[in-house]
DOVODO-572352 format. One line per 5 residues: number of its first residue (from 0); their letters; for each residue x, y, z of C-alpha. Coordinates in Angstrom, 2 decimals. Layout:
<pts>
NUM	A	X/Y/Z  ...;
</pts>
This chain:
<pts>
0	MSIDL	125.92/115.36/78.70  122.07/115.76/77.99  119.34/113.13/77.49  116.23/112.95/75.06  113.18/111.82/76.95;
5	FKDPG	111.73/111.24/73.84  114.36/109.58/71.93  112.87/106.00/69.63  113.31/103.76/72.18  113.92/100.92/70.22;
10	GNKKK	113.11/97.17/71.01  111.18/98.49/74.36  108.35/99.74/72.33  106.35/97.17/74.16  107.12/97.74/77.68;
15	LHSQY	106.16/101.06/77.12  104.60/103.29/79.59  100.84/104.09/78.75  100.91/107.55/79.97  104.25/108.11/78.78;
20	VALKK	103.17/107.20/75.20  100.52/109.83/76.29  102.36/112.26/76.87  104.39/111.91/73.60  101.90/111.92/70.88;
25	SPAFK	98.77/113.72/72.08  98.04/116.94/71.41  96.57/117.90/74.70  100.50/117.46/76.26  102.07/119.39/73.61;
30	PARTI	103.03/121.98/76.36  104.23/119.39/78.55  106.69/118.46/75.88  107.46/121.65/74.89  108.69/122.25/78.97;
35	LRSIQ	110.22/118.63/79.15  112.26/119.38/75.81  113.96/122.67/77.55  114.51/121.02/80.86  116.44/117.38/79.58;
40	KTFTD	119.43/119.93/77.89  120.74/120.42/81.49  119.14/117.67/83.01  122.01/115.48/84.58  121.68/111.32/84.63;
45	PDGNF	124.46/109.89/86.92  122.56/106.38/86.21  122.63/106.59/83.12  119.06/104.84/82.60  116.79/107.72/83.16;
50	VEQFQ	115.41/107.78/80.18  114.85/104.24/79.67  113.23/104.86/82.76  110.58/107.70/82.57  109.80/105.70/79.26;
55	TTGFD	108.74/102.64/80.98  108.17/101.40/84.53  109.79/103.96/86.17  107.60/107.01/84.47  105.96/108.43/87.45;
60	QKTFE	108.92/108.03/89.66  111.19/109.83/86.69  108.63/112.25/86.41  108.62/113.04/90.27  112.65/113.94/90.17;
65	LFLNE	112.04/116.48/86.97  109.37/117.90/89.15  111.70/117.95/92.21  114.13/119.49/89.94  111.92/122.19/88.68;
70	LFISQ	110.61/122.89/92.62  114.48/123.32/93.88  115.43/125.45/91.18  112.92/127.69/91.47  113.33/128.54/94.84;
75	GFAVD	117.36/129.34/93.78  119.24/126.15/95.04  122.21/124.86/92.54  121.01/121.76/91.84  124.05/118.85/91.97;
80	RRYDR	123.21/115.63/90.40  126.52/114.22/90.07  126.51/111.06/92.68  124.55/108.54/91.93  123.09/108.83/95.49;
85	PDFLL	121.34/110.44/97.16  119.50/112.06/94.01  120.22/115.79/95.03  122.25/117.54/96.52  121.46/121.12/96.92;
90	SRGEL	123.25/124.34/97.93  122.13/127.89/98.28  124.05/130.64/100.47  125.86/128.55/103.20  123.05/125.80/103.40;
95	TIAVE	123.10/122.45/101.44  120.95/119.87/101.84  121.08/116.06/100.46  117.65/114.98/99.42  116.47/111.52/98.27;
100	AVTAN	113.41/111.28/96.34  111.23/108.41/96.56  107.65/107.12/95.48  105.14/104.95/97.36  103.75/102.46/94.26;
105	PSGNK	101.44/99.56/93.64  101.46/96.84/95.61  102.73/93.77/94.50  105.07/92.64/91.00  102.01/94.15/88.62;
110	GVVPY	104.69/96.24/85.96  103.61/99.27/84.49  100.36/100.51/86.87  99.24/103.75/85.21  98.01/106.08/88.04;
115	SLFPD	93.85/106.65/88.55  92.87/110.13/89.72  89.84/108.70/91.51  89.62/106.07/94.03  88.31/102.56/94.25;
120	IDSTD	86.67/102.67/97.62  82.91/103.78/98.17  83.76/107.16/100.31  81.91/106.43/103.58  83.11/107.39/106.63;
125	SELVD	84.20/104.43/107.98  86.39/103.51/105.02  87.84/106.90/104.91  88.83/106.65/108.19  90.75/103.61/107.77;
130	LYRHE	92.38/105.43/104.96  93.82/108.04/106.54  94.53/106.16/110.22  95.65/103.09/108.67  96.10/102.00/104.50;
135	IPIRL	98.02/105.89/103.50  100.89/105.82/106.69  101.42/101.67/105.50  102.27/102.68/101.95  103.84/105.31/102.60;
140	GSPLF	105.74/104.53/105.49  107.23/101.33/103.28  109.25/103.35/101.21  110.52/105.95/103.88  111.96/103.10/106.75;
145	TKLKK	113.55/101.73/103.61  115.16/104.77/102.24  115.80/104.85/106.53  117.70/101.23/106.33  120.06/102.89/103.72;
150	EYWKL	121.85/105.43/106.15  122.32/107.98/103.12  123.71/110.04/105.69  127.17/108.09/106.16  127.89/108.90/102.33;
155	PQVQG	131.43/111.16/102.40  128.81/113.86/100.03  125.92/113.41/102.63  128.32/113.73/106.25  127.69/116.76/108.32;
160	RPFAI	124.75/118.48/105.83  120.77/118.35/106.46  119.25/115.06/104.87  116.00/114.90/103.82  113.57/112.50/101.99;
165	AIQDF	110.97/113.59/98.93  107.81/111.63/98.59  104.64/111.22/96.28  102.35/108.85/96.23  101.42/106.95/93.68;
170	SRPGS	100.40/103.31/95.37  96.21/103.39/94.70  93.74/104.71/92.78  93.37/108.37/93.96  96.47/108.69/96.22;
175	LTSSS	97.09/112.00/93.97  94.13/113.26/95.55  94.76/112.83/99.02  96.44/115.77/101.11  99.52/115.03/103.72;
180	SALSQ	97.36/114.84/107.05  97.77/110.82/106.86  101.30/111.30/106.15  101.82/113.95/109.34  99.90/111.24/111.41;
185	YLYGV	102.90/108.59/110.89  105.80/110.88/110.89  104.79/112.19/114.36  102.51/109.62/115.65  99.79/111.59/116.13;
190	EYEVK	96.33/111.75/115.26  94.34/115.05/115.25  90.77/115.31/116.01  89.33/119.13/114.58  85.89/119.76/115.83;
195	LDEAE	83.73/123.32/116.61  83.14/124.41/120.13  80.14/126.17/121.63  81.13/129.39/120.46  81.69/128.18/116.83;
200	NLVVH	85.41/128.39/116.92  87.86/125.84/115.92  89.36/123.49/118.35  92.29/120.59/117.01  93.04/118.21/120.07;
205	HSPID	95.64/115.51/119.49  96.29/112.12/120.93  99.12/109.42/120.29  99.01/106.89/117.66  100.82/103.87/118.78;
210	EHVKG	100.39/102.00/114.81  98.60/101.49/112.20  97.31/98.38/111.04  95.59/97.02/107.61  94.45/93.51/107.09;
215	SKKIP	97.98/91.24/107.78  100.03/94.53/107.92  101.00/96.28/110.67  103.53/98.91/111.47  104.39/101.41/114.37;
220	SGFFE	103.85/105.48/114.33  106.16/107.59/114.51  108.80/107.76/111.84  110.49/110.49/113.40  111.10/108.28/116.83;
225	LPGSE	112.70/105.17/114.89  116.06/104.47/115.33  118.37/106.07/113.40  115.91/109.16/112.45  117.96/111.75/114.27;
230	NISGV	119.56/111.65/110.93  116.77/112.37/108.74  115.87/116.38/109.34  112.15/115.97/107.43  109.74/114.77/104.93;
235	LFCNT	108.84/116.77/102.05  105.63/115.63/100.78  104.13/116.92/97.31  101.15/115.29/95.57  101.90/117.11/92.23;
240	GTIPT	104.65/115.69/90.59  103.04/114.84/87.73  102.50/115.86/84.05  99.80/118.06/84.29  101.64/119.87/86.42;
245	FNRIS	104.06/120.07/83.62  101.52/120.57/81.62  99.94/123.43/83.34  102.79/125.76/83.70  103.74/125.00/80.25;
250	HAGKG	100.78/126.38/79.17  100.72/129.48/81.29  104.07/130.47/79.72  106.71/129.70/77.14  105.07/126.61/76.11;
255	NDPGL	101.29/127.92/75.57  99.03/126.28/72.91  96.54/128.61/71.60  94.36/125.07/70.17  93.89/124.33/73.51;
260	RMFRY	91.88/125.71/76.56  92.80/124.19/80.06  90.94/124.67/83.76  92.34/123.67/87.11  90.13/123.01/89.88;
265	GTRFN	90.41/121.31/93.01  90.49/122.36/96.99  93.13/124.72/98.48  93.89/126.10/102.16  91.39/127.46/104.17;
270	HNPNA	92.01/131.19/105.37  88.75/131.26/107.36  90.53/130.29/111.07  87.28/128.55/111.93  87.20/126.51/108.56;
275	VLPAP	86.81/122.69/109.14  87.02/122.25/105.33  89.15/123.16/102.68  87.67/125.88/100.08  87.36/124.58/96.48;
280	FMYEV	88.99/126.67/93.63  88.70/127.07/89.70  90.41/128.61/87.46  91.47/128.72/83.31  94.96/128.35/82.87;
285	GERQA	96.85/130.85/80.99  94.43/133.69/81.52  95.70/137.07/82.78  93.16/137.27/85.73  94.43/133.46/86.78;
290	RKELW	96.37/133.12/89.81  100.51/132.11/88.53  101.18/128.92/89.24  104.23/127.80/90.83  106.69/124.84/91.10;
295	NQGTI	105.68/124.62/95.10  102.50/125.07/95.38  100.94/122.68/97.71  104.21/120.93/98.54  104.85/120.49/102.78;
300	FFHNP	108.05/120.28/104.97  107.75/118.35/107.59  110.43/119.04/109.96  111.83/116.15/112.54  111.97/117.54/115.98;
305	SALYP	114.82/115.36/116.90  116.67/116.13/113.87  120.61/116.13/114.08  120.75/118.86/111.60  117.81/120.71/111.80;
310	IPIGD	116.73/122.79/108.52  115.54/126.49/109.18  111.75/127.36/108.93  111.02/127.92/105.09  114.60/126.76/103.84;
315	TGASA	113.41/124.14/101.94  111.40/126.30/99.38  108.36/124.09/100.29  104.85/126.08/100.10  104.33/124.95/103.71;
320	DMYLK	106.21/123.73/107.03  105.22/121.74/109.74  107.27/121.70/112.89  106.87/120.87/116.98  107.19/123.77/119.11;
325	GGEYI	106.36/124.27/122.94  104.51/120.92/122.73  102.55/122.39/119.72  102.11/120.83/116.38  102.82/124.15/113.95;
330	TKFHD	101.72/124.34/110.11  103.17/127.63/108.98  101.75/128.91/104.89  104.09/130.48/103.19  102.25/131.54/100.63;
335	DFHPY	98.42/132.88/99.86  97.52/129.97/97.62  97.98/126.21/98.90  96.47/123.45/97.19  95.35/120.41/98.78;
340	MSLTA	94.70/118.56/95.21  93.41/119.76/91.90  92.52/118.38/88.90  93.26/119.31/85.45  90.61/119.63/82.19;
345	IFNES	91.92/120.28/78.78  89.66/120.89/75.73  90.27/122.21/72.20  89.79/125.64/71.42  87.52/124.61/68.77;
350	DNREK	85.50/122.66/71.44  81.97/123.64/71.69  81.55/126.30/74.01  78.27/124.78/75.25  79.46/121.57/76.05;
355	VDGFL	82.41/123.08/77.90  80.67/125.32/80.29  78.57/122.61/81.43  81.35/120.40/82.30  82.82/123.14/84.43;
360	QRAWE	79.85/123.85/85.97  78.99/120.63/86.81  82.40/119.82/88.25  82.13/123.11/90.45  79.03/122.22/91.56;
365	DLVKV	80.62/118.75/92.50  83.14/120.16/94.49  80.86/122.92/96.23  78.75/120.11/97.23  81.75/118.53/99.02;
370	YPLDE	83.51/121.90/99.88  80.95/124.82/100.29  82.33/128.67/100.17  82.14/129.39/103.63  85.47/131.35/103.80;
375	G	85.82/134.25/106.00;
</pts>
């Protein structure tokens, strides 16, 4: 039975998530509405409350599930959502993977909390170190540990199969612009130090991390070393499971709205082998010369080196894989274009071109100030 993501909420109108309201009413999100109406025709809701959650307090989480559904389908998986747990059973050839989706949410019972693109801290070196070394691992570690305790691998539909957790961070302002590096530290219990040697060659050293501490909160590092974690084959990280992704992909395809101009800009993997920083990018969505956005762009799968049921490298469909081999932590990128974070700017076709060009010029200048064009 199909669902209707945009049905009248009835008595829940006061509880509607502000971003759901924008999605439903704003002309800027017409492409997203078009593709979501197509997706909902075949999307299964085993719990019976998906639409209510999508419209209210679970907007971020349910958008993430919709995104994962399209990601897995795009990678050739048959998606089975008959069960209430876990969220997905994926089949392709002889491989079947069980996947549970989870999001890191704002702390405390604050009701509907719209996410923000920009962090609420000053970007000083000490704050950024604390953010990636302690705060983000704690925010992501809590929901992962909660899922670990639920022991999904004991369910009949999961037994004897690889089981993975997919996670996205909505926990704080600016969380969607954070890369996966903080999560990798927590999962493997390893801290990375990157520097250039005397010959200007990039050298990466890693050292063990015992714990992550933020205020009164403290958690042990090394999720893949926790008791029971051998039952988890890996963790899929995403920071693109949001409405802007649906909007861009639709606008570049069948949901194109000729009344809109859409631009994507951010940072991506730098192909210079000695690059310390990612490379900047910017393009207009839907332009013929622009790169095609794929559902898996920017996703990375972290393999558990102690997994009882390991998943072969590349078989989840993620854009990149990170794994341990011969004592070395290796990241394998499967696609030429791997964005770490991006923002979307939307304009009306009738907007003053000088104003649009001025905005884009300033945005690009701000990017290259931090991430210079040094790619080799």
